[in-house]
Biopython code that builds the backbone (N, CA, C, O; Angstrom):
import numpy as np
from Bio.PDB.StructureBuilder import StructureBuilder

atoms = [
    (1, "VAL", "N", (3.740, 11.081, -9.842)),
    (1, "VAL", "CA", (3.763, 10.095, -8.900)),
    (1, "VAL", "C", (4.105, 8.656, -9.233)),
    (1, "VAL", "O", (3.450, 8.177, -10.158)),
    (2, "GLN", "N", (4.957, 7.919, -8.686)),
    (2, "GLN", "CA", (5.281, 6.574, -8.988)),
    (2, "GLN", "C", (5.104, 5.692, -7.755)),
    (2, "GLN", "O", (5.270, 6.074, -6.597)),
    (3, "LEU", "N", (4.740, 4.444, -8.150)),
    (3, "LEU", "CA", (4.587, 3.382, -7.018)),
    (3, "LEU", "C", (5.545, 2.390, -7.371)),
    (3, "LEU", "O", (5.591, 2.006, -8.540)),
    (4, "GLN", "N", (6.309, 1.929, -6.517)),
    (4, "GLN", "CA", (7.413, 0.853, -6.730)),
    (4, "GLN", "C", (6.818, -0.342, -5.784)),
    (4, "GLN", "O", (6.628, -0.202, -4.576)),
    (5, "ALA", "N", (6.569, -1.473, -6.479)),
    (5, "ALA", "CA", (6.184, -2.531, -5.636)),
    (5, "ALA", "C", (7.180, -3.688, -5.632)),
    (5, "ALA", "O", (7.791, -4.064, -6.633)),
    (6, "SER", "N", (7.282, -4.199, -4.451)),
    (6, "SER", "CA", (8.313, -5.480, -4.382)),
    (6, "SER", "C", (7.940, -6.186, -3.479)),
    (6, "SER", "O", (7.072, -5.796, -2.697)),
    (7, "GLY", "N", (8.621, -7.609, -3.369)),
    (7, "GLY", "CA", (8.423, -8.511, -2.318)),
    (7, "GLY", "C", (7.736, -9.774, -2.945)),
    (7, "GLY", "O", (7.570, -10.735, -2.194)),
    (8, "GLY", "N", (7.326, -9.866, -4.236)),
    (8, "GLY", "CA", (6.922, -11.042, -4.703)),
    (8, "GLY", "C", (7.907, -12.131, -4.913)),
    (8, "GLY", "O", (9.104, -11.936, -4.702)),
    (9, "GLY", "N", (7.437, -13.287, -5.327)),
    (9, "GLY", "CA", (8.249, -14.449, -5.349)),
    (9, "GLY", "C", (7.586, -15.778, -5.339)),
    (9, "GLY", "O", (6.358, -15.845, -5.274)),
    (10, "LEU", "N", (8.363, -16.883, -5.403)),
    (10, "LEU", "CA", (8.073, -18.337, -5.353)),
    (10, "LEU", "C", (8.075, -18.851, -3.955)),
    (10, "LEU", "O", (9.170, -18.886, -3.395)),
    (11, "VAL", "N", (6.988, -19.268, -3.281)),
    (11, "VAL", "CA", (7.089, -19.767, -2.029)),
    (11, "VAL", "C", (6.262, -21.129, -2.040)),
    (11, "VAL", "O", (5.339, -21.348, -2.824)),
    (12, "GLN", "N", (6.670, -21.927, -1.162)),
    (12, "GLN", "CA", (5.662, -23.130, -0.853)),
    (12, "GLN", "C", (4.312, -22.948, -0.169)),
    (12, "GLN", "O", (4.132, -21.933, 0.503)),
    (13, "ALA", "N", (3.419, -23.798, -0.284)),
    (13, "ALA", "CA", (2.169, -23.593, 0.428)),
    (13, "ALA", "C", (2.473, -23.638, 1.934)),
    (13, "ALA", "O", (3.218, -24.504, 2.391)),
    (14, "GLY", "N", (1.904, -22.716, 2.689)),
    (14, "GLY", "CA", (2.368, -22.722, 4.052)),
    (14, "GLY", "C", (3.123, -21.481, 4.451)),
    (14, "GLY", "O", (3.081, -21.003, 5.585)),
    (15, "GLY", "N", (3.821, -20.986, 3.438)),
    (15, "GLY", "CA", (4.823, -19.932, 3.506)),
    (15, "GLY", "C", (4.450, -18.703, 3.779)),
    (15, "GLY", "O", (3.269, -18.498, 4.055)),
    (16, "SER", "N", (5.327, -17.710, 3.756)),
    (16, "SER", "CA", (4.873, -16.229, 3.752)),
    (16, "SER", "C", (5.761, -15.352, 2.974)),
    (16, "SER", "O", (6.925, -15.630, 2.687)),
    (17, "LEU", "N", (5.199, -14.381, 2.682)),
    (17, "LEU", "CA", (5.805, -13.245, 1.795)),
    (17, "LEU", "C", (5.191, -12.022, 2.427)),
    (17, "LEU", "O", (4.090, -11.968, 2.976)),
    (18, "ARG", "N", (6.159, -10.945, 2.251)),
    (18, "ARG", "CA", (5.684, -9.586, 2.557)),
    (18, "ARG", "C", (5.856, -8.698, 1.272)),
    (18, "ARG", "O", (6.933, -8.599, 0.683)),
    (19, "LEU", "N", (4.591, -8.000, 0.852)),
    (19, "LEU", "CA", (4.829, -7.172, 0.028)),
    (19, "LEU", "C", (4.970, -5.680, 0.247)),
    (19, "LEU", "O", (4.316, -5.212, 1.179)),
    (20, "SER", "N", (5.715, -4.874, -0.462)),
    (20, "SER", "CA", (5.770, -3.434, -0.117)),
    (20, "SER", "C", (5.557, -2.557, -1.402)),
    (20, "SER", "O", (5.912, -2.948, -2.514)),
    (21, "CYS", "N", (5.058, -1.552, -1.214)),
    (21, "CYS", "CA", (4.676, -0.621, -2.209)),
    (21, "CYS", "C", (4.934, 0.927, -1.818)),
    (21, "CYS", "O", (4.166, 1.499, -1.045)),
    (22, "ALA", "N", (5.966, 1.527, -2.344)),
    (22, "ALA", "CA", (6.322, 2.859, -1.975)),
    (22, "ALA", "C", (5.784, 3.899, -3.008)),
    (22, "ALA", "O", (5.991, 3.692, -4.204)),
    (23, "ALA", "N", (5.150, 4.929, -2.627)),
    (23, "ALA", "CA", (4.799, 6.055, -3.447)),
    (23, "ALA", "C", (5.866, 7.278, -3.361)),
    (23, "ALA", "O", (6.287, 7.719, -2.292)),
    (24, "SER", "N", (6.174, 7.675, -4.412)),
    (24, "SER", "CA", (7.262, 8.854, -4.528)),
    (24, "SER", "C", (6.595, 9.844, -5.394)),
    (24, "SER", "O", (5.598, 9.615, -6.078)),
    (25, "GLY", "N", (7.207, 10.930, -5.311)),
    (25, "GLY", "CA", (6.795, 12.157, -6.347)),
    (25, "GLY", "C", (6.052, 13.211, -5.513)),
    (25, "GLY", "O", (5.983, 13.190, -4.284)),
    (26, "ASN", "N", (5.502, 14.134, -6.317)),
    (26, "ASN", "CA", (4.672, 15.078, -5.880)),
    (26, "ASN", "C", (3.325, 14.841, -5.184)),
    (26, "ASN", "O", (2.257, 15.134, -5.722)),
    (27, "ILE", "N", (3.422, 14.315, -4.004)),
    (27, "ILE", "CA", (2.415, 13.914, -3.163)),
    (27, "ILE", "C", (1.936, 14.640, -2.015)),
    (27, "ILE", "O", (2.665, 14.697, -1.025)),
    (28, "PHE", "N", (0.789, 15.215, -2.012)),
    (28, "PHE", "CA", (0.311, 16.286, -1.076)),
    (28, "PHE", "C", (-0.132, 15.416, 0.221)),
    (28, "PHE", "O", (0.252, 15.689, 1.358)),
    (29, "SER", "N", (-1.016, 14.299, -0.106)),
    (29, "SER", "CA", (-1.476, 13.609, 1.082)),
    (29, "SER", "C", (-1.876, 12.179, 0.406)),
    (29, "SER", "O", (-2.103, 12.140, -0.803)),
    (30, "VAL", "N", (-1.954, 11.060, 1.171)),
    (30, "VAL", "CA", (-2.440, 9.860, 0.744)),
    (30, "VAL", "C", (-3.544, 9.443, 1.469)),
    (30, "VAL", "O", (-3.588, 9.492, 2.698)),
    (31, "ASP", "N", (-4.490, 9.010, 0.718)),
    (31, "ASP", "CA", (-5.739, 8.568, 1.386)),
    (31, "ASP", "C", (-5.729, 6.969, 1.434)),
    (31, "ASP", "O", (-4.905, 6.390, 2.142)),
    (32, "VAL", "N", (-6.464, 6.417, 0.829)),
    (32, "VAL", "CA", (-6.737, 4.930, 0.808)),
    (32, "VAL", "C", (-5.634, 4.316, 0.034)),
    (32, "VAL", "O", (-5.292, 4.678, -1.092)),
    (33, "MET", "N", (-5.024, 3.212, 0.833)),
    (33, "MET", "CA", (-4.072, 2.379, -0.062)),
    (33, "MET", "C", (-4.548, 0.914, -0.045)),
    (33, "MET", "O", (-5.017, 0.425, 0.982)),
    (34, "ALA", "N", (-4.424, 0.221, -1.184)),
    (34, "ALA", "CA", (-4.984, -1.196, -1.150)),
    (34, "ALA", "C", (-4.037, -1.984, -2.077)),
    (34, "ALA", "O", (-3.235, -1.468, -2.855)),
    (35, "TRP", "N", (-4.237, -3.306, -1.888)),
    (35, "TRP", "CA", (-3.613, -4.359, -2.629)),
    (35, "TRP", "C", (-4.760, -5.052, -3.406)),
    (35, "TRP", "O", (-5.814, -5.345, -2.840)),
    (36, "TYR", "N", (-4.528, -5.313, -4.739)),
    (36, "TYR", "CA", (-5.381, -6.013, -5.654)),
    (36, "TYR", "C", (-4.493, -7.148, -6.029)),
    (36, "TYR", "O", (-3.278, -7.118, -5.834)),
    (37, "ARG", "N", (-5.220, -8.304, -6.655)),
    (37, "ARG", "CA", (-4.520, -9.331, -7.368)),
    (37, "ARG", "C", (-5.205, -9.793, -8.723)),
    (37, "ARG", "O", (-6.417, -9.619, -8.848)),
    (38, "GLN", "N", (-4.654, -10.227, -9.482)),
    (38, "GLN", "CA", (-5.325, -10.873, -10.798)),
    (38, "GLN", "C", (-4.642, -12.010, -11.287)),
    (38, "GLN", "O", (-3.423, -12.065, -11.444)),
    (39, "VAL", "N", (-5.499, -12.974, -11.541)),
    (39, "VAL", "CA", (-5.101, -14.211, -12.230)),
    (39, "VAL", "C", (-5.326, -14.078, -13.808)),
    (39, "VAL", "O", (-6.410, -13.606, -14.149)),
    (40, "PRO", "N", (-4.469, -14.422, -14.750)),
    (40, "PRO", "CA", (-4.834, -14.346, -16.189)),
    (40, "PRO", "C", (-6.258, -14.838, -16.424)),
    (40, "PRO", "O", (-6.637, -15.914, -15.962)),
    (41, "GLY", "N", (-7.049, -14.033, -17.153)),
    (41, "GLY", "CA", (-8.397, -14.568, -17.500)),
    (41, "GLY", "C", (-9.444, -14.218, -16.592)),
    (41, "GLY", "O", (-10.596, -14.583, -16.825)),
    (42, "LYS", "N", (-9.155, -13.541, -15.574)),
    (42, "LYS", "CA", (-10.049, -13.279, -14.398)),
    (42, "LYS", "C", (-9.966, -11.889, -14.114)),
    (42, "LYS", "O", (-8.946, -11.267, -14.410)),
    (43, "PRO", "N", (-11.079, -11.261, -13.491)),
    (43, "PRO", "CA", (-10.892, -9.890, -13.113)),
    (43, "PRO", "C", (-10.139, -9.605, -11.893)),
    (43, "PRO", "O", (-10.061, -10.384, -10.943)),
    (44, "ARG", "N", (-9.550, -8.376, -11.965)),
    (44, "ARG", "CA", (-8.728, -8.059, -10.826)),
    (44, "ARG", "C", (-9.547, -7.748, -9.751)),
    (44, "ARG", "O", (-10.476, -6.952, -9.894)),
    (45, "GLU", "N", (-9.274, -8.365, -8.538)),
    (45, "GLU", "CA", (-9.928, -8.266, -7.291)),
    (45, "GLU", "C", (-9.265, -7.649, -6.094)),
    (45, "GLU", "O", (-8.091, -7.849, -5.783)),
    (46, "LEU", "N", (-10.119, -6.875, -5.443)),
    (46, "LEU", "CA", (-9.544, -6.304, -4.185)),
    (46, "LEU", "C", (-9.314, -7.206, -3.065)),
    (46, "LEU", "O", (-10.196, -7.912, -2.577)),
    (47, "VAL", "N", (-7.990, -7.158, -2.635)),
    (47, "VAL", "CA", (-7.550, -8.115, -1.555)),
    (47, "VAL", "C", (-7.795, -7.595, -0.145)),
    (47, "VAL", "O", (-8.433, -8.116, 0.770)),
    (48, "ALA", "N", (-7.077, -6.346, -0.197)),
    (48, "ALA", "CA", (-7.112, -5.528, 1.351)),
    (48, "ALA", "C", (-7.080, -4.115, 1.036)),
    (48, "ALA", "O", (-6.590, -3.675, -0.003)),
    (49, "SER", "N", (-7.634, -3.374, 1.988)),
    (49, "SER", "CA", (-7.353, -1.980, 1.926)),
    (49, "SER", "C", (-7.101, -1.311, 3.321)),
    (49, "SER", "O", (-7.462, -1.912, 4.333)),
    (50, "ILE", "N", (-6.537, -0.175, 3.400)),
    (50, "ILE", "CA", (-6.410, 0.600, 4.491)),
    (50, "ILE", "C", (-6.555, 1.994, 4.381)),
    (50, "ILE", "O", (-5.877, 2.561, 3.525)),
    (51, "THR", "N", (-7.404, 2.729, 5.175)),
    (51, "THR", "CA", (-7.563, 4.049, 5.244)),
    (51, "THR", "C", (-6.430, 4.796, 5.932)),
    (51, "THR", "O", (-5.594, 4.235, 6.640)),
    (52, "SER", "N", (-6.464, 6.237, 5.648)),
    (52, "SER", "CA", (-5.326, 6.985, 6.254)),
    (52, "SER", "C", (-5.454, 6.853, 7.932)),
    (52, "SER", "O", (-4.473, 7.064, 8.645)),
    (53, "GLY", "N", (-6.581, 6.534, 8.406)),
    (53, "GLY", "CA", (-6.739, 6.388, 9.786)),
    (53, "GLY", "C", (-6.383, 5.078, 10.422)),
    (53, "GLY", "O", (-6.244, 4.888, 11.631)),
    (54, "GLY", "N", (-6.242, 4.127, 9.386)),
    (54, "GLY", "CA", (-5.676, 2.748, 9.866)),
    (54, "GLY", "C", (-6.842, 1.729, 9.807)),
    (54, "GLY", "O", (-6.622, 0.597, 10.237)),
    (55, "SER", "N", (-8.068, 2.039, 9.309)),
    (55, "SER", "CA", (-9.195, 1.005, 9.288)),
    (55, "SER", "C", (-8.726, 0.078, 8.061)),
    (55, "SER", "O", (-8.061, 0.454, 7.096)),
    (56, "THR", "N", (-9.201, -1.176, 8.298)),
    (56, "THR", "CA", (-8.797, -2.008, 7.313)),
    (56, "THR", "C", (-9.790, -3.066, 6.888)),
    (56, "THR", "O", (-10.692, -3.385, 7.662)),
    (57, "ASP", "N", (-9.674, -3.610, 5.732)),
    (57, "ASP", "CA", (-10.885, -4.404, 5.129)),
    (57, "ASP", "C", (-10.147, -5.566, 4.399)),
    (57, "ASP", "O", (-9.023, -5.399, 3.924)),
    (58, "TYR", "N", (-10.770, -6.665, 4.332)),
    (58, "TYR", "CA", (-10.082, -7.719, 3.638)),
    (58, "TYR", "C", (-11.196, -8.564, 2.815)),
    (58, "TYR", "O", (-12.344, -8.507, 3.254)),
    (59, "ILE", "N", (-10.983, -9.239, 1.812)),
    (59, "ILE", "CA", (-11.729, -10.254, 1.318)),
    (59, "ILE", "C", (-11.848, -11.479, 2.243)),
    (59, "ILE", "O", (-10.907, -11.691, 3.008)),
    (60, "ASP", "N", (-12.876, -12.279, 2.250)),
    (60, "ASP", "CA", (-12.952, -13.310, 3.164)),
    (60, "ASP", "C", (-11.837, -14.451, 3.029)),
    (60, "ASP", "O", (-11.465, -15.104, 4.004)),
    (61, "SER", "N", (-11.395, -14.613, 1.890)),
    (61, "SER", "CA", (-10.502, -15.641, 1.581)),
    (61, "SER", "C", (-9.189, -15.575, 2.209)),
    (61, "SER", "O", (-8.508, -16.570, 2.458)),
    (62, "VAL", "N", (-8.796, -14.160, 2.500)),
    (62, "VAL", "CA", (-7.489, -13.851, 3.164)),
    (62, "VAL", "C", (-7.558, -13.396, 4.538)),
    (62, "VAL", "O", (-6.532, -13.036, 5.116)),
    (63, "LYS", "N", (-8.799, -13.385, 5.159)),
    (63, "LYS", "CA", (-8.717, -12.952, 6.594)),
    (63, "LYS", "C", (-7.974, -13.889, 7.447)),
    (63, "LYS", "O", (-7.962, -15.081, 7.139)),
    (64, "ASP", "N", (-7.436, -13.525, 8.350)),
    (64, "ASP", "CA", (-6.788, -14.263, 9.449)),
    (64, "ASP", "C", (-5.373, -14.746, 8.776)),
    (64, "ASP", "O", (-4.567, -15.351, 9.483)),
    (65, "ARG", "N", (-5.134, -14.522, 7.652)),
    (65, "ARG", "CA", (-3.862, -14.817, 7.004)),
    (65, "ARG", "C", (-3.070, -13.744, 6.500)),
    (65, "ARG", "O", (-1.845, -13.786, 6.614)),
    (66, "PHE", "N", (-3.646, -12.794, 5.957)),
    (66, "PHE", "CA", (-2.916, -11.460, 5.452)),
    (66, "PHE", "C", (-3.213, -10.327, 6.397)),
    (66, "PHE", "O", (-4.279, -10.192, 6.997)),
    (67, "THR", "N", (-2.253, -9.585, 6.470)),
    (67, "THR", "CA", (-2.257, -8.281, 7.209)),
    (67, "THR", "C", (-1.819, -7.093, 6.383)),
    (67, "THR", "O", (-0.690, -7.119, 5.894)),
    (68, "ILE", "N", (-2.602, -6.065, 6.186)),
    (68, "ILE", "CA", (-2.267, -4.888, 5.551)),
    (68, "ILE", "C", (-1.796, -3.834, 6.502)),
    (68, "ILE", "O", (-2.352, -3.764, 7.598)),
    (69, "SER", "N", (-0.869, -3.038, 6.210)),
    (69, "SER", "CA", (-0.333, -1.947, 7.178)),
    (69, "SER", "C", (0.283, -0.911, 6.325)),
    (69, "SER", "O", (0.545, -1.118, 5.140)),
    (70, "ARG", "N", (0.517, 0.223, 6.940)),
    (70, "ARG", "CA", (1.037, 1.395, 6.107)),
    (70, "ARG", "C", (1.949, 2.187, 7.048)),
    (70, "ARG", "O", (1.713, 2.180, 8.256)),
    (71, "ASP", "N", (2.920, 2.828, 6.570)),
    (71, "ASP", "CA", (3.803, 3.862, 7.058)),
    (71, "ASP", "C", (3.605, 5.199, 6.436)),
    (71, "ASP", "O", (4.086, 5.496, 5.342)),
    (72, "ASN", "N", (2.906, 5.968, 7.141)),
    (72, "ASN", "CA", (2.352, 7.238, 6.383)),
    (72, "ASN", "C", (3.630, 8.003, 6.101)),
    (72, "ASN", "O", (3.700, 8.455, 4.958)),
    (73, "ALA", "N", (4.725, 8.257, 6.961)),
    (73, "ALA", "CA", (5.910, 8.978, 6.798)),
    (73, "ALA", "C", (6.449, 8.512, 5.633)),
    (73, "ALA", "O", (6.905, 9.354, 4.859)),
    (74, "LYS", "N", (6.510, 7.065, 5.262)),
    (74, "LYS", "CA", (7.267, 6.644, 4.171)),
    (74, "LYS", "C", (6.399, 6.645, 2.954)),
    (74, "LYS", "O", (6.925, 6.480, 1.853)),
    (75, "LYS", "N", (5.045, 6.827, 3.073)),
    (75, "LYS", "CA", (4.041, 6.725, 2.058)),
    (75, "LYS", "C", (4.331, 5.334, 1.353)),
    (75, "LYS", "O", (4.619, 5.241, 0.160)),
    (76, "THR", "N", (4.223, 4.268, 2.225)),
    (76, "THR", "CA", (4.380, 3.007, 1.961)),
    (76, "THR", "C", (3.321, 2.017, 2.499)),
    (76, "THR", "O", (2.974, 2.051, 3.679)),
    (77, "VAL", "N", (2.815, 1.136, 1.610)),
    (77, "VAL", "CA", (1.754, 0.162, 2.178)),
    (77, "VAL", "C", (2.397, -1.253, 2.110)),
    (77, "VAL", "O", (3.115, -1.537, 1.152)),
    (78, "TYR", "N", (2.172, -2.086, 3.040)),
    (78, "TYR", "CA", (2.550, -3.534, 3.088)),
    (78, "TYR", "C", (1.579, -4.358, 3.159)),
    (78, "TYR", "O", (0.496, -3.999, 3.621)),
    (79, "LEU", "N", (1.817, -5.723, 2.673)),
    (79, "LEU", "CA", (0.808, -6.673, 2.692)),
    (79, "LEU", "C", (1.754, -8.101, 3.243)),
    (79, "LEU", "O", (2.505, -8.769, 2.532)),
    (80, "GLN", "N", (1.471, -8.307, 4.631)),
    (80, "GLN", "CA", (2.062, -9.425, 5.128)),
    (80, "GLN", "C", (1.215, -10.733, 4.815)),
    (80, "GLN", "O", (0.049, -10.808, 5.205)),
    (81, "MET", "N", (1.746, -11.635, 4.193)),
    (81, "MET", "CA", (0.964, -12.722, 3.770)),
    (81, "MET", "C", (1.402, -14.154, 4.224)),
    (81, "MET", "O", (2.356, -14.723, 3.693)),
    (82, "ASN", "N", (0.638, -14.729, 5.266)),
    (82, "ASN", "CA", (1.061, -15.846, 5.954)),
    (82, "ASN", "C", (0.222, -17.151, 5.532)),
    (82, "ASN", "O", (-0.876, -16.978, 5.003)),
    (83, "SER", "N", (0.620, -18.220, 5.711)),
    (83, "SER", "CA", (-0.247, -19.622, 5.450)),
    (83, "SER", "C", (-0.536, -19.329, 3.934)),
    (83, "SER", "O", (-1.735, -19.310, 3.657)),
    (84, "LEU", "N", (0.229, -19.127, 3.029)),
    (84, "LEU", "CA", (-0.226, -19.140, 1.611)),
    (84, "LEU", "C", (-0.604, -20.242, 1.046)),
    (84, "LEU", "O", (-0.087, -21.330, 1.301)),
    (85, "LYS", "N", (-1.613, -20.053, 0.162)),
    (85, "LYS", "CA", (-2.167, -21.096, -0.572)),
    (85, "LYS", "C", (-1.863, -21.144, -2.089)),
    (85, "LYS", "O", (-1.587, -20.111, -2.698)),
    (86, "PRO", "N", (-1.918, -22.409, -2.720)),
    (86, "PRO", "CA", (-1.694, -22.230, -4.059)),
    (86, "PRO", "C", (-2.743, -21.246, -4.804)),
    (86, "PRO", "O", (-2.375, -20.525, -5.731)),
    (87, "GLU", "N", (-4.001, -21.270, -4.356)),
    (87, "GLU", "CA", (-4.874, -20.221, -4.908)),
    (87, "GLU", "C", (-4.479, -18.680, -4.618)),
    (87, "GLU", "O", (-5.056, -17.778, -5.225)),
    (88, "ASP", "N", (-3.649, -18.465, -3.833)),
    (88, "ASP", "CA", (-3.160, -17.091, -3.775)),
    (88, "ASP", "C", (-2.175, -16.634, -4.834)),
    (88, "ASP", "O", (-1.882, -15.444, -4.944)),
    (89, "THR", "N", (-1.623, -17.651, -5.676)),
    (89, "THR", "CA", (-1.003, -17.271, -6.893)),
    (89, "THR", "C", (-1.637, -16.182, -7.710)),
    (89, "THR", "O", (-2.811, -16.331, -8.051)),
    (90, "ALA", "N", (-0.958, -15.066, -8.068)),
    (90, "ALA", "CA", (-1.437, -13.955, -8.922)),
    (90, "ALA", "C", (-0.472, -12.958, -8.889)),
    (90, "ALA", "O", (0.488, -12.944, -8.118)),
    (91, "ILE", "N", (-0.759, -12.037, -9.819)),
    (91, "ILE", "CA", (0.074, -10.623, -9.892)),
    (91, "ILE", "C", (-0.673, -9.762, -8.767)),
    (91, "ILE", "O", (-1.894, -9.613, -8.721)),
    (92, "TYR", "N", (0.147, -9.282, -7.968)),
    (92, "TYR", "CA", (-0.457, -8.417, -6.861)),
    (92, "TYR", "C", (-0.018, -6.947, -7.253)),
    (92, "TYR", "O", (1.118, -6.675, -7.643)),
    (93, "TYR", "N", (-1.078, -5.998, -7.101)),
    (93, "TYR", "CA", (-1.023, -4.768, -7.618)),
    (93, "TYR", "C", (-1.333, -3.758, -6.443)),
    (93, "TYR", "O", (-2.337, -3.930, -5.752)),
    (94, "CYS", "N", (-0.560, -2.818, -6.241)),
    (94, "CYS", "CA", (-0.932, -1.829, -5.103)),
    (94, "CYS", "C", (-1.722, -0.643, -5.792)),
    (94, "CYS", "O", (-1.561, -0.426, -6.993)),
    (95, "ARG", "N", (-2.509, 0.062, -5.082)),
    (95, "ARG", "CA", (-3.148, 1.341, -5.524)),
    (95, "ARG", "C", (-3.162, 2.270, -4.360)),
    (95, "ARG", "O", (-3.299, 1.890, -3.197)),
    (96, "VAL", "N", (-3.007, 3.566, -4.751)),
    (96, "VAL", "CA", (-2.718, 4.509, -3.820)),
    (96, "VAL", "C", (-3.516, 5.741, -4.288)),
    (96, "VAL", "O", (-3.291, 6.254, -5.384)),
    (97, "ARG", "N", (-4.486, 6.222, -3.409)),
    (97, "ARG", "CA", (-5.272, 7.363, -3.699)),
    (97, "ARG", "C", (-4.488, 8.612, -3.190)),
    (97, "ARG", "O", (-4.183, 8.774, -2.009)),
    (98, "VAL", "N", (-4.217, 9.408, -4.118)),
    (98, "VAL", "CA", (-3.508, 10.726, -3.767)),
    (98, "VAL", "C", (-4.554, 11.851, -3.710)),
    (98, "VAL", "O", (-5.368, 11.995, -4.622)),
    (99, "VAL", "N", (-4.524, 12.661, -2.605)),
    (99, "VAL", "CA", (-5.578, 13.751, -2.502)),
    (99, "VAL", "C", (-4.850, 15.121, -2.223)),
    (99, "VAL", "O", (-3.764, 15.211, -1.650)),
    (100, "GLY", "N", (-5.506, 16.047, -2.647)),
    (100, "GLY", "CA", (-5.270, 17.429, -2.499)),
    (100, "GLY", "C", (-3.880, 17.881, -3.060)),
    (100, "GLY", "O", (-2.990, 17.046, -3.224)),
    (101, "PRO", "N", (-3.699, 19.190, -3.349)),
    (101, "PRO", "CA", (-4.966, 20.043, -3.531)),
    (101, "PRO", "C", (-5.546, 19.725, -5.043)),
    (101, "PRO", "O", (-6.518, 20.360, -5.454)),
    (102, "SER", "N", (-5.076, 18.979, -5.641)),
    (102, "SER", "CA", (-5.714, 18.475, -6.980)),
    (102, "SER", "C", (-6.897, 17.483, -6.629)),
    (102, "SER", "O", (-6.851, 16.962, -5.514)),
    (103, "PRO", "N", (-7.932, 17.176, -7.451)),
    (103, "PRO", "CA", (-8.821, 16.131, -7.035)),
    (103, "PRO", "C", (-8.304, 14.796, -7.000)),
    (103, "PRO", "O", (-7.437, 14.391, -7.774)),
    (104, "PRO", "N", (-8.947, 13.982, -5.919)),
    (104, "PRO", "CA", (-8.350, 12.816, -5.744)),
    (104, "PRO", "C", (-7.960, 11.923, -6.993)),
    (104, "PRO", "O", (-8.633, 12.061, -8.014)),
    (105, "PHE", "N", (-6.950, 11.048, -6.976)),
    (105, "PHE", "CA", (-6.467, 10.380, -8.222)),
    (105, "PHE", "C", (-5.924, 9.062, -7.743)),
    (105, "PHE", "O", (-5.210, 9.050, -6.740)),
    (106, "ASP", "N", (-6.219, 7.911, -8.407)),
    (106, "ASP", "CA", (-5.767, 6.762, -7.923)),
    (106, "ASP", "C", (-4.473, 6.254, -8.955)),
    (106, "ASP", "O", (-4.547, 6.175, -10.182)),
    (107, "TYR", "N", (-3.408, 5.972, -8.203)),
    (107, "TYR", "CA", (-2.203, 5.420, -8.913)),
    (107, "TYR", "C", (-1.963, 4.020, -8.702)),
    (107, "TYR", "O", (-2.143, 3.493, -7.604)),
    (108, "TRP", "N", (-1.530, 3.350, -9.799)),
    (108, "TRP", "CA", (-1.248, 1.793, -9.623)),
    (108, "TRP", "C", (0.207, 1.534, -9.675)),
    (108, "TRP", "O", (0.974, 2.162, -10.405)),
    (109, "GLY", "N", (0.598, 0.466, -8.771)),
    (109, "GLY", "CA", (1.949, -0.108, -9.005)),
    (109, "GLY", "C", (2.047, -1.032, -10.270)),
    (109, "GLY", "O", (1.040, -1.262, -10.940)),
    (110, "GLN", "N", (3.033, -1.455, -10.526)),
    (110, "GLN", "CA", (3.472, -2.200, -11.654)),
    (110, "GLN", "C", (3.060, -3.521, -11.562)),
    (110, "GLN", "O", (2.803, -4.165, -12.579)),
    (111, "GLY", "N", (2.958, -4.053, -10.296)),
    (111, "GLY", "CA", (2.506, -5.354, -10.179)),
    (111, "GLY", "C", (3.665, -6.386, -9.914)),
    (111, "GLY", "O", (4.671, -6.405, -10.622)),
    (112, "THR", "N", (3.465, -7.264, -8.830)),
    (112, "THR", "CA", (4.537, -8.053, -8.377)),
    (112, "THR", "C", (4.040, -9.549, -8.436)),
    (112, "THR", "O", (2.917, -9.734, -7.967)),
    (113, "LEU", "N", (4.664, -10.575, -8.910)),
    (113, "LEU", "CA", (4.117, -11.952, -9.057)),
    (113, "LEU", "C", (4.382, -12.704, -7.802)),
    (113, "LEU", "O", (5.506, -12.767, -7.304)),
    (114, "VAL", "N", (3.288, -13.294, -7.279)),
    (114, "VAL", "CA", (3.453, -14.179, -6.254)),
    (114, "VAL", "C", (3.086, -15.496, -6.741)),
    (114, "VAL", "O", (1.952, -15.562, -7.216)),
    (115, "THR", "N", (3.784, -16.571, -6.736)),
    (115, "THR", "CA", (3.523, -17.953, -7.008)),
    (115, "THR", "C", (3.833, -18.859, -5.720)),
    (115, "THR", "O", (4.915, -18.966, -5.144)),
    (116, "VAL", "N", (2.627, -19.480, -5.413)),
    (116, "VAL", "CA", (2.643, -20.401, -4.399)),
    (116, "VAL", "C", (2.542, -21.754, -4.715)),
    (116, "VAL", "O", (1.466, -22.104, -5.199)),
    (117, "SER", "N", (3.508, -22.699, -4.538)),
    (117, "SER", "CA", (3.575, -24.053, -5.109)),
    (117, "SER", "C", (3.026, -25.051, -4.017)),
    (117, "SER", "O", (3.254, -24.904, -2.816)),
    (118, "SER", "N", (2.246, -26.129, -4.574)),
    (118, "SER", "CA", (1.652, -27.026, -3.492)),
    (118, "SER", "C", (2.750, -28.132, -3.232)),
    (118, "SER", "O", (2.552, -29.013, -2.395)),
]
sb = StructureBuilder()
sb.init_structure("model")
sb.init_model(0)
sb.init_chain("A")
sb.init_seg("    ")
for serial, (resi, resn, name, xyz) in enumerate(atoms, 1):
    if name == "N":
        sb.init_residue(resn, " ", resi, " ")
    sb.init_atom(name, np.array(xyz, "f"), 0.0, 1.0, " ", f" {name:<3s}", serial, name[0])
structure = sb.get_structure()
């Protein structure tokens, strides 16, 4: 199983970016999909998650600005980021939980850099 993340880049404060993460390989089913971010010297933090049924959850700092969505047929998760702030600058990672018939296993994407200038 491989995850390919894309969509990062440099944007001015107030701008928008859309991240994508596509899973490929021998996948029976995908459960939770999520986006994390990490700033050097700090722990990786969960930004948003979405279940197979479409239920979403966000950290408080991105609520009303970020939207997570998924395309189950394409095994792809998206993160629409609006009203970006300099403090959103980080490397963003996707995580996908693959289930069945083997025990559930979490796969991580390679990370995509988001830089928000003030």
